[in-house]
C-alpha positions, 0 to 999 in steps of 0.5 A, spaced: 516 777 525 516 778 532 521 784 532 516 787 527 510 786 531 513 789 537 515 795 533 508 796 530 505 795 537 509 799 541 506 807 541 511 812 541 514 814 548 513 807 550 518 801 551 514 795 550 507 793 546 501 796 549 496 791 545 501 785 545 497 778 544 498 775 537 495 768 535 500 764 531 496 758 527 501 752 526 507 757 525 512 751 527 509 746 524 514 745 519 520 748 523 525 744 527 524 745 535 530 748 536 529 754 531 521 754 534 524 755 541 529 761 539 523 764 536 518 763 542 524 766 546 524 772 542 517 773 542 517 773 550 523 778 550 519 783 546 513 782 551 509 780 545 504 775 548 503 769 543 497 764 543 499 757 539 494 754 535 498 747 534 497 740 532 498 735 537 505 734 534 508 740 537 505 739 544 512 739 547 514 746 544 507 749 547 509 746 554 515 750 554 511 756 553 504 756 555 501 755 562 495 751 560 492 748 553 485 749 550 483 743 546 478 743 541 475 737 540 470 736 534 464 731 534 464 728 527 457 725 528 454 731 530 458 736 527 459 740 533 465 742 537 467 744 544 473 747 548 476 744 554 481 748 558 486 744 561 493 745 565 499 741 564 498 738 571 491 735 568 494 733 562 500 729 566 495 726 570 490 724 565 496 720 561 498 717 567 491 714 568 491 712 561 497 708 562 495 705 568 488 703 565 492 700 559 497 696 563 491 693 567 488 691 560 494 688 558 495 684 564 488 681 564 490 679 557 497 676 559 501 681 556 507 684 560 509 691 558 516 693 560 517 701 562 520 705 556 527 707 559 529 715 557 535 716 554 539 721 557 544 724 552 
């Protein structure tokens, strides 16, 4: 698909696509991460800029190929939505703050939380 798009979007006499932004809507939802990574590298090699529209379960994949996120949040009560652009640094900071809040709440309840050890193969 990436090669076909690059071919179609590259005019005669050019060595790379002129219009090169493609939106992929849940393109990797049912694909192994290793395969998805290879596909994303092909898009990059062919100078095709992709925008991933993906569920939260694929955020690790998105992190490797995007500088920032645009999160769409829906308010089911009012049936409206909003867009929020964030960087990975902001996501990491928010996650750290949330972890600290949860640890503090757990402590007030007398619950001891042990940090997760990352397994390195």
